[in-house]
Structure formats: structure tokens, C-alpha cells
N, C-alpha and C positions, 0 to 999 in steps of 0.2 A: 473612871478607870475600870477596865473590864475585870471580871473575876476569873482569872486564869485557873485557879485551883479547882473551881467548880467544873470548868470545862475539861481540865485534865483528869479529874476523878471520873467524870462521866465517860470520857474517852477510854480510860483504863478499865472501867467496869464493862464496857462493851467489847473489850479485847479478850481474846482467848490467850491467857498467859500460861506458858508451859516452861518448865525449867530445863532448857536445852543447853547445848554447848556453845562455845564461841562462834562456831560456824553458823549456827541458827541465828544468833544475834547480829552477825555481820551480814547475813542475808537480809535481815530486816533493815539494816542500814542501807544496803543496796536498793531496797524498795524505795527508801526515802530519796536516794540519789536519782532514781528514775523519775520521781515526781519533779525534782529540780530540772532534769533534762527536758521533761515534757513542758515545763514553764519557760524554757529557754534560759535557764540559770545554769551556771557551771555545776555539773552533776556530782555534788558531794552530799552524802547523807550521813546522819548520825543517830544513834540511839544510846541512851544511858540506862544501865541496868543496875538494880539494887535487889539483892536477895532473889536472884533469878526472875525478876519482874522488870519489864520495861516500864520505866517511869517517865521517860521523855523520848520523843521522836522529833527529828528536825531535818531540814535540808537548807541549802543556800537560799537566801532571799535578798541578795545584794542588789540585783536589778529591780526586783519588784518593789523593794522599800527604798531604793536609791540611797543605800547605806553600805559603805564599804566594810563596816563591822558586822554585817548580818550574815556571818558564816554559819554553817550548819552547827558547828560546835558551840558557838556563842548562843545560838537560839536554844540548843539543847541544855546548856548550863542554866540558862534563865528558867526554862520550864522545869527542870529537875529540882532546882533550888526552891522554886515556888511550891512544887508538889510536896517536898520534904519539910518545907517551912523553915529552912535555914540555908546559909550560903555554903556550907561545907559538904562536899560529896565524897568524904573519905571512906565510905563503904560502897562506893559505886564504881562501875566500869564504863568507860566511854568506848563505843565501837564506832569507828568513822572510816569511810571508804578511802580517804586520802590523808596522808600524814598531815597533822595539824601544822599550820604556819606558826611563825614566832608569836603573833598576837594571840592565837588560840592556845598555844603552848603556855604562854604567860598567864592567861586566864585559867588554864587547867592547874597551874601551880597554885593559884589563890584558892581554887576549889578544893585542893588537896585530894584529888582523885586517887582512888586505890590503884586503878589500872587503866591504861590506854592501849587499845587494840586498833591497829590501822591496817588498811589493805595496801593501796598503792603508795609507793614512796614518792615524795615531792622533792626531786633533786635540786630545784631552784629556790623554793621558798619554805621547805619543811623545817621544823624547829631543829632537827638534828644536824642540818647543814651549818647551823651557827654553834650550838652547844647542846649536849644532852641534858645538862643541869638546868635547863629552862623549866623542866617539870619538877614537881615537888620531890625531894629526896626519897620519900617512901613510895612514890608512884612506880608501879611495875609497867614495863613496856613490852608489847608483843607486836612484831612487825610482819607484814606480808600475808596476812590471812585473806584468802580469796583475792590475792593480788592480781591475778590474770583477769578476773571478772571486773574488778574495780578499775584497772588500767584500761580495759577495753571500752568501758562506758565513757571514760574521760576522752580517750583517743577518738572515738566516734563523734563525740560532741565537737571537739576542736577541728576535726576533718570537715564537718558540716559547715563550719564557719569560714573555711578557706575558699 
């Protein structure tokens, strides 16, 4: 088994961490989405922030790993929990470029995230299309941050597939 904590800590030490606003962190999630796009994955990116520090970065890996559960959020939850040494992320904020699906919303419930910030709305598969209470009752939700940029990246990806 690989030592992800060592890799994560090394990665974080090499990063320039600045306490910026929600827009800064969503821009970082967009950078992750671009990495997914470049790998021919559905371009969704996520970062998890704790005390104004990015503790996890992830993007979709479903094609690469041949795993339908390898969504950006799921990858980020695993990385953040490993970094913190515990499964609860109740002091953390998830920034994700697309509204989490029901699976990721359910996982977010169990992590007890403090806040979820997403860019593009997912009309067909987003958690809010089923029920808002999929997330933990204490989780705050912010919708539509950099929505135009997030939507454009997704639209461009799917246009290239047609």
C-alpha cells in the first residue's frame, strides 16, 4: 500500500498556500477539471480546503481507473481524510466545478463537510434534483460560483465527443 500521506504532505509543502476567497479556490478546482479534460475524462475538478489551505486536489478518474466511482469528489474525500487522519471533514469546504451527483452527495453527507461550493448545475444527475437533504444538515451550500467557466469547459468537452 502506498503512503499517500507522505505524498500529500510533500505536495502541500511544495504548494504556495494563500488564504484567498471562494473564487480563488474554485479557480483551483477549474485547473483540476482542465487536467481531466486533457486526459479525456469528463472535466470535473475538486479541491478541499481547511483553514484556508488546500488539503486535497482531484479530478475525475473514471476512465483511467475504469471505475464508475472515481469521481473528483470521491478522490478528494479520500485524499483529504488521509491528510487529516480521520474520516470527518466537518471543518472543510469542498469546491467542485459541477454539482455533485447523488453518490458524491451521499459521501459528502458521511464526511460531514462544513460547506459545498459548486460551479455548474447538473440538471440531470445533481444531488439537488433528488433532494437537498442528501447533504449533512449542517453543510452549507453555495451554488453557481464561476458557473460560466465551469459550464463552458463541460460543454466544450461534450461538443468534442459528438
